[in-house]
C-alpha positions in Angstrom: -78.5 53.2 22.8 -77.5 50.0 24.8 -76.4 46.7 23.7 -79.2 44.1 24.1 -79.3 41.0 26.2 -78.6 38.8 23.3 -75.4 40.6 22.2 -74.3 40.7 25.9 -74.5 37.0 26.2 -72.6 36.5 23.1 -69.7 38.7 24.4 -69.8 36.9 27.7 -69.5 33.6 26.1 -67.2 34.6 23.4 -64.5 32.3 24.6 -66.5 29.4 23.2 -65.9 30.7 19.7 -62.4 29.4 20.2 -63.8 26.0 19.2 -64.7 27.5 15.8 -61.1 29.2 15.7 -59.3 25.9 16.1 -61.6 24.1 13.7 -61.4 26.8 11.0 -59.3 25.0 8.6 -61.3 21.9 8.8 -64.5 23.7 8.2 -63.1 25.4 5.3 -62.1 22.2 3.6 -65.0 19.8 4.8 -67.8 22.1 5.7 -67.5 25.3 3.7 -71.4 26.0 3.6 -71.4 25.8 7.3 -68.5 28.1 7.7 -70.2 30.7 5.2 -73.3 30.7 7.4 -71.2 31.2 10.6 -69.4 34.2 9.0 -72.8 35.7 8.0 -73.7 35.5 11.5 -70.7 37.4 12.9 -70.4 40.0 10.4 -71.8 42.8 12.6 -70.9 42.3 16.2 -71.1 45.6 18.1 -68.6 46.6 20.9 -69.8 45.9 24.6 -69.8 49.1 26.4 -72.6 50.7 28.4 -72.6 53.9 26.2 -73.9 55.2 22.9 -72.4 53.0 20.0 -72.1 55.9 17.7 -69.1 58.0 18.2 -68.2 61.3 16.6 -64.4 61.5 17.6 -63.0 59.3 14.8 -60.8 60.9 12.2 -59.2 57.8 10.7 -60.3 56.0 7.5 -62.9 53.2 7.3 -62.2 49.8 9.0 -59.4 50.8 11.3 -58.3 49.6 14.6 -60.1 51.0 17.7 -56.9 52.4 19.2 -53.7 53.7 17.6 -51.5 51.0 15.9 -48.4 49.8 17.8 -45.1 50.2 15.5 -41.9 47.7 15.5 -39.7 50.6 16.0 -39.4 53.4 18.5 -41.1 56.3 17.0 -42.3 58.2 20.1 -41.6 61.8 18.4 -43.5 60.9 15.2 -46.4 59.4 17.1 -46.6 62.3 19.3 -46.5 64.7 16.5 -49.2 62.6 14.8 -51.4 62.7 17.8 -51.0 66.6 18.1 -51.9 67.0 14.5 -55.0 64.7 14.8 -56.2 66.6 17.9 -55.7 70.1 16.0 -57.5 68.8 13.2 -60.4 67.3 15.3 -60.7 70.8 17.2 -60.6 72.7 14.0 -63.4 70.8 12.4 -65.6 71.1 15.6 -65.0 74.9 15.4 -66.0 75.0 11.8 -69.0 73.0 12.5 -70.2 75.3 15.3 -69.5 78.5 13.2 -71.3 77.3 10.1 -73.8 75.5 12.2 -73.1 72.1 10.5 -73.6 68.6 12.1 -70.5 66.5 12.3 -71.0 63.7 9.7 -67.7 61.9 10.7 -69.7 59.3 13.0 -68.3 55.8 13.6 -69.4 52.5 15.2 -67.2 50.1 17.2 -67.5 46.4 16.2 -65.5 43.4 17.0 -63.7 40.8 15.3 -65.1 37.9 17.1 -62.7 34.9 16.4 -60.5 34.6 19.5 -57.0 33.3 19.0 -57.4 33.2 15.3 -54.4 35.7 15.4 -52.2 34.2 18.1 -49.4 31.8 18.2 -48.7 28.9 20.9 -47.4 30.5 24.2 -45.0 27.7 24.8 -42.1 27.4 22.2 -38.4 26.8 21.6 -36.7 29.9 20.3 -34.0 27.8 18.4 -36.5 25.5 17.0 -38.7 28.4 15.8 -36.0 30.0 13.7 -35.9 26.8 11.5 -39.5 25.5 11.9 -41.7 28.3 13.1 -45.1 27.5 14.7 -48.2 28.6 12.9 -51.4 30.4 13.6 -55.0 29.7 12.3 -54.3 32.9 10.1 -51.1 31.6 8.6 -52.7 28.2 7.9 -55.8 29.6 6.4 -55.4 30.0 2.4 -59.0 30.6 1.3 -60.6 33.9 0.3 -64.0 33.4 2.1 -63.2 35.2 5.3 -61.9 38.3 3.2 -65.3 38.8 1.7 -66.4 40.4 4.9 -65.2 43.5 6.7 -63.9 41.1 9.6 -61.3 39.8 7.3 -60.3 43.0 5.8 -60.0 44.7 9.2 -57.7 41.9 10.5 -55.4 42.5 7.4 -55.5 46.2 8.1 -54.4 45.7 11.6 -51.7 43.5 10.6 -50.4 45.7 7.9 -50.5 49.0 9.9 -49.0 47.3 13.1 -46.0 45.7 11.5 -46.6 44.4 8.1 -45.9 47.5 6.1 -42.8 48.2 7.8 -41.2 44.8 7.3 -42.4 44.7 3.8 -40.7 47.9 2.8 -37.6 46.6 4.5 -37.6 43.5 2.4 -38.3 45.7 -0.7 -35.4 47.9 0.2 -33.1 44.8 0.7 -34.1 43.3 -2.7 -33.6 46.9 -4.3 -29.8 46.6 -3.2 -29.6 43.1 -4.4 -31.1 44.2 -7.8 -29.3 47.6 -8.0 -25.7 45.9 -7.6 -26.4 43.5 -10.5 -28.0 45.9 -12.8 -25.3 48.4 -12.4 -22.5 46.1 -13.0 -24.3 44.4 -15.9 -25.5 47.8 -17.6 -22.3 50.0 -16.9 -19.7 47.1 -17.3 -17.8 49.0 -19.9 -17.6 52.2 -17.8 -16.7 50.4 -14.3 -13.2 49.6 -13.4 -12.5 45.9 -12.7 -12.3 46.5 -8.9 -15.7 48.3 -8.9 -17.2 45.3 -10.9 -15.9 42.8 -8.4 -17.1 44.7 -5.5 -20.6 45.0 -7.1 -20.5 41.2 -8.0 -19.5 40.1 -4.4 -22.4 42.4 -2.9 -24.8 40.6 -5.4 -23.5 37.3 -4.2 -23.9 38.3 -0.4 -27.5 39.7 -1.0 -28.6 36.8 -3.0 -27.3 34.3 -0.4 -29.3 36.1 2.3 -32.6 35.9 0.2 -31.9 32.4 -0.6 -31.7 31.4 3.2 -35.5 32.6 3.5 -36.6 30.5 0.5 -34.8 27.6 2.1 -36.7 28.2 5.2 -40.0 28.4 3.4 -39.2 25.0 1.8 -38.4 23.5 5.2 -41.5 24.8 6.7 -43.9 23.2 4.1 -42.0 21.3 1.2 -45.4 20.4 -0.6 -46.9 23.9 -0.3 -43.6 25.4 -1.6 -43.3 23.0 -4.5 -46.8 23.5 -5.8 -46.7 27.2 -5.6 -45.3 28.6 -9.1 -44.5 31.9 -7.8 -41.9 30.2 -5.7 -40.2 29.1 -8.8 -40.2 32.7 -9.9 -38.6 33.9 -6.8 -35.9 31.2 -7.0 -35.1 32.0 -10.5 -34.8 35.9 -9.7 -32.5 35.0 -6.8 -30.3 32.2 -8.3 -30.0 33.4 -11.8 -28.3 36.7 -10.8 -26.2 35.1 -7.9 -24.7 32.1 -10.0 -24.2 34.5 -12.9 -22.1 36.7 -10.7 -20.2 33.8 -9.5 -19.3 32.7 -12.9 -18.6 36.2 -14.0 -16.3 36.8 -10.9 -14.4 33.5 -11.4 -13.8 33.7 -15.2 -13.7 37.5 -15.6 -16.3 37.2 -18.3 -19.7 38.3 -18.6 -22.1 35.5 -19.7 -24.4 37.6 -21.8 -27.5 35.2 -22.0 -27.4 34.8 -18.2 -27.1 38.4 -17.5 -30.0 39.0 -20.0 -32.4 36.5 -18.2 -31.2 37.6 -14.8 -32.1 41.3 -15.6 -35.6 40.2 -16.8 -36.3 38.3 -13.6 -34.9 40.9 -11.2 -37.1 43.6 -12.8 -40.2 41.6 -13.0 -39.7 40.5 -9.4 -39.3 44.2 -8.5 -42.5 45.0 -10.2 -44.4 42.4 -7.9 -43.5 44.4 -4.9 -46.2 46.8 -6.1 -48.9 44.1 -5.6 -49.6 45.3 -2.0 -50.8 48.8 -3.2 -54.5 48.6 -3.6 -54.8 50.2 -7.0 -52.1 48.1 -8.6 -52.2 45.1 -6.4 -56.0 44.5 -7.4 -54.9 44.2 -11.1 -52.1 41.8 -10.2 -54.5 39.7 -8.3 -56.9 39.7 -11.2 -54.1 38.6 -13.7 -53.1 35.7 -11.3 -56.8 34.7 -10.9 -57.7 34.8 -14.5 -54.5 32.7 -15.3 -55.4 30.1 -12.8 -59.1 29.9 -14.1 -57.8 29.4 -17.7 -54.9 27.1 -16.7 -57.0 23.8 -17.5 -57.8 25.2 -21.0 -54.1 26.0 -21.6 -53.0 22.6 -20.8 -55.6 21.2 -23.3 -54.3 23.8 -26.0 -50.7 22.8 -25.1 -51.6 19.1 -25.8 -53.3 20.0 -29.2 -50.1 22.0 -30.2 -47.9 19.1 -29.2 -50.1 16.6 -31.3 -49.9 18.8 -34.4 -46.1 19.5 -33.8 -45.4 15.8 -33.5 -47.5 15.1 -36.7 -45.6 17.6 -38.7 -42.3 16.5 -37.3 -43.0 12.9 -38.7 -44.3 14.3 -42.0 -41.6 16.8 -42.7 -38.4 15.5 -41.1 -35.4 14.6 -43.4 -35.2 10.7 -44.0 -31.6 11.0 -45.0 -28.5 12.2 -43.2 -27.3 15.7 -44.1 -24.9 18.4 -43.0 -25.6 22.1 -43.1 -21.9 22.8 -43.7 -21.4 20.4 -46.7 -23.7 20.1 -49.7 -25.6 16.8 -50.0 -28.1 16.2 -52.7 -30.7 13.6 -52.4 -34.2 12.7 -53.4 -35.5 13.5 -50.1 -37.8 16.5 -50.4 -37.4 17.4 -46.7 -33.8 17.7 -46.9 -32.7 21.3 -46.1 -30.4 21.5 -49.1 -33.6 20.6 -51.3 -35.7 23.3 -49.7 -33.4 26.5 -50.1 -33.6 28.9 -53.0 -31.5 27.9 -56.0 -30.5 30.1 -59.1 -30.4 28.7 -62.5 -28.9 30.1 -65.7 -31.0 31.0 -68.7 -29.4 30.5 -72.2 -30.1 32.9 -75.2 -32.7 30.9 -76.4 -34.6 31.4 -73.2 -33.9 27.8 -71.9 -33.7 27.2 -68.2 -30.5 25.2 -67.3 -31.3 21.9 -65.5 -28.6 22.4 -62.8 -28.5 25.5 -60.6 -25.4 27.6 -60.9 -25.8 29.1 -57.2 -27.5 27.5 -54.2 -28.2 29.3 -50.8 -26.8 27.5 -47.8 -29.5 26.2 -45.4 -29.8 27.3 -41.9 -31.2 25.8 -38.7 -34.6 27.4 -39.5 -34.9 26.1 -43.1 -36.6 23.0 -41.8 -37.8 23.7 -38.4 -39.4 20.2 -38.2 -36.3 18.2 -38.2 -36.3 17.9 -34.4 -39.3 17.5 -32.2 -38.5 20.5 -29.8 -38.1 22.9 -33.0 -41.3 21.4 -34.4 -43.2 22.6 -31.2 -41.7 26.1 -31.5 -42.8 26.2 -35.2 -46.2 25.3 -34.4 -46.4 27.7 -31.7 -45.4 30.4 -34.0 -48.1 29.2 -36.5 -50.6 29.6 -33.7 -49.5 33.3 -33.3 -50.2 33.7 -37.0 -46.6 33.1 -38.4 -46.8 30.5 -41.1 -43.3 31.3 -42.7 -42.0 27.9 -41.5 -44.1 26.1 -43.9 -43.3 28.4 -47.0 -40.4 26.1 -48.1 -42.8 23.4 -49.1 -45.2 23.5 -52.1 -48.6 22.7 -50.6 -50.1 21.5 -53.7 -47.7 18.7 -53.8 -48.3 17.3 -50.4 -52.1 16.6 -49.6 -51.1 15.3 -46.3 -49.7 18.8 -45.3 -52.5 20.6 -46.7 -54.9 18.7 -44.5 -52.9 19.2 -41.3 -52.4 23.0 -42.0 -56.1 23.5 -42.8 -57.2 21.4 -39.7 -54.7 23.4 -37.5 -55.7 27.0 -38.9 -59.5 26.3 -38.5 -59.5 24.3 -35.4 -56.8 25.9 -33.3 -56.1 29.4 -34.7 -59.6 30.2 -35.4 -61.9 28.3 -33.2 -59.7 27.6 -30.1 -58.2 30.9 -29.9 -61.3 32.9 -30.1 -63.0 30.6 -27.6 -59.9 31.3 -25.3 -60.5 34.9 -25.6 -64.1 34.6 -24.8 -63.1 32.4 -21.8 -60.7 35.1 -20.6 -63.5 37.9 -21.0 -65.8 35.9 -18.9 -63.3 35.2 -16.3 -62.3 38.8 -16.0 -66.1 39.9 -15.5 -66.6 37.1 -12.8 -63.3 37.9 -10.9 -63.7 39.6 -7.7 -60.4 41.8 -7.8 -60.8 43.0 -4.4 -61.2 39.6 -2.8 -58.3 38.2 -4.6 -56.2 41.2 -3.7 -57.0 40.7 0.0 -56.1 36.9 -0.2 -52.7 38.0 -1.9 -52.1 40.4 0.9 -52.8 37.8 3.5 -50.2 35.4 2.1 -47.7 38.1 2.1 -48.5 38.9 5.8 -48.3 35.3 6.7 -45.0 35.1 5.0 -43.7 37.9 6.9 -45.0 36.5 10.2 -43.5 33.1 9.8 -40.1 33.9 8.3 -39.1 37.5 9.2 -40.5 38.0 12.6 -38.5 36.7 15.6 -40.2 34.0 17.8 -40.7 36.7 20.7 -42.3 39.0 18.2 -45.1 36.7 17.3 -46.0 36.6 20.9 -46.5 40.3 21.4 -50.1 40.8 22.7 -50.2 44.2 21.1 -49.4 42.9 17.6 -51.3 39.6 17.9 -54.3 40.2 20.2 -56.8 37.6 20.8 -59.7 40.0 19.7 -59.7 43.0 17.6 -62.0 46.0 18.1 -62.4 48.4 15.1 -64.4 51.3 13.8 -66.6 51.6 10.7 -68.0 54.8 9.4 -71.8 55.1 10.1 -72.6 56.0 6.6 -70.8 52.8 5.2 -72.6 50.8 7.8 -76.0 52.4 6.8 -75.5 51.8 3.2 -74.5 48.1 3.8 -77.8 47.7 5.9 -79.8 49.3 3.1 -78.4 46.8 0.6 -79.1 43.9 2.9 -82.6 44.9 3.5 -83.3 45.5 -0.2 -82.1 42.1 -1.0 -79.5 43.6 -3.2 -76.7 41.8 -1.3 -74.4 40.0 -4.0 -70.9 39.8 -2.2 -71.4 36.3 -0.7 -74.1 33.4 -1.1 -75.1 34.0 2.4 -76.8 37.2 3.5 -75.4 38.8 6.7 -77.6 38.5 9.7 -78.4 41.9 11.3 -79.0 42.0 15.0 -81.4 44.5 16.6 -78.7 46.8 17.7 -77.5 47.2 14.3 -80.9 47.9 13.1 -81.5 50.7 15.8 -77.9 52.2 14.7 -79.4 52.4 11.3 -82.0 54.8 12.6 -79.6 57.6 13.7 -79.5 59.5 10.6 -83.2 58.6 9.8 -84.3 60.4 12.9 -82.2 63.5 12.0 -83.6 63.5 8.6 -87.1 63.4 10.1 -86.2 66.4 12.1 -84.9 68.3 9.3 -87.9 67.6 7.4 -90.2 68.8 10.0 -88.3 71.8 10.5 -88.5 72.5 6.7 -92.2 72.1 6.8 -92.4 74.7 9.8 -90.1 77.0 7.8 -92.5 76.8 4.9 -95.6 77.4 6.8 -94.0 80.4 8.4 -92.9 81.7 5.1 -96.6 81.3 3.8 -97.9 83.2 6.8 -95.3 86.0 6.2 -96.5 86.1 2.5 -100.0 86.3 3.6 -99.4 89.2 6.0 -97.4 91.0 3.4 -100.3 90.9 0.9 -102.6 92.2 3.6 -100.3 95.0 4.5 -99.9 95.9 0.8 -103.6 96.1 0.5 -104.1 98.3 3.4 -101.2 100.6 2.1 -103.0 100.8 -1.3 -106.2 101.9 0.3 -104.4 104.3 2.4 -102.9 105.9 -0.6 -106.1 106.1 -2.4 -107.6 108.1 0.6 -104.8 110.4 0.7 -105.1 111.1 -3.0 -108.8 111.7 -2.7 -108.3 114.2 0.3 -105.7 116.1 -1.7 -108.0 116.5 -4.8 -111.0 117.6 -2.4 -108.9 120.3 -0.8 -107.8 121.6 -4.2 
């Protein structure tokens, strides 16, 4: 099976595709439909070798590099051990297949990622400048998900992750774990630790936090606008700054600021949880949560304005019109005065008459009238949205028609209608969200961040880490399933259906030919079995006749 002339010409002129690579970002922004069609055309490009395209010596998982991955550290012993284990496994499988006369189903096909220099960085660079303002590649500038709907995009991420990404990511994770561990130990076990141990842990927290902060500053310098519009950067800053400044204050005044420690602990543990987003099973749900939140963001803004409008109206309606103090009793005719809203206790005479003046009055608190200030009014209305209406229980609704109208409108329009509508929109968004696509995009952003801010300038120019082209293997059965899906018009991954070249269609016939041979063999076996059955019947008939003759002869002799 040889690559046809059309494919050969394509690979010879593949350098021409650098024009597409360098225009990739512009195409994504200005001509997305054209880019989609282009990606559908390069979905299945076979490897240009004058040999059979189907290989049976592939033991790795689907969509992996054609050769062994490079590692950022010297791991010769482990690499050699891994190679020996793979060879033993391969030879063992071959032996078992020969013993049990089973065909080797672990077939693969070599394909190519045909976007030259999509992954590479400028050759000419200034090392000192790159430490502050690193150069970029098309990959690091590309922030869309269209490429990652295809095998080509997934292969690119697998290559980067297995070559250097996972090693640096786990190092970052471990470094952050030290930062978090120092702070959590000193804050949780503050009563059990000596002052010296506390100071050492606080100093370590400040040290680790300062190092993390330098990487955040580098990201801001690299692209201030992109950094400011990404909400996750604010979360990262909070998880770094809160524990760091809390440790500084604690170290200086020898006193633990409890509220700051509480918030710092929450941010650190949530940040730690986010490191799991690179794991396929967990990361897909992280990506879904983020994707659904983005799709519902506009609705939440509208809902926030509605909550603010009701809060503002209730603030104007229910705020006190006279000055008051929560510490000193002040009586007035103002029905919204907190002293007039608290519970009072009156005495009852022997005749059953209720005294006009109360003998006991509860002291009001800041929550007696939450509508005194606008900010607390917003909080009260938010709690009403959640179903808690206790903040209105101090007023008699039948005596305030305007309050009744506002409460009825809010409960029906917001609590009943909008909240149920919001739940329906979330359900639709979850159903329409492509978890795998968002997960791969999320992983691409993590890898881009590692490349730009954690790799050294010379490492970004290593050819074995950032090759111009990537050759990869796909399992033959996966490829055949994909081809069947396309040929049966059941392709739903993208708007554009992938283009199938003749070579790929020929590859699809490998197992079909084998199946035909098996079917023919089965037919021949059935025919042979029928002939055997027929012969057995004839033999049995002859034996029966022979037995009859023997029986007759014996009777005659007697």
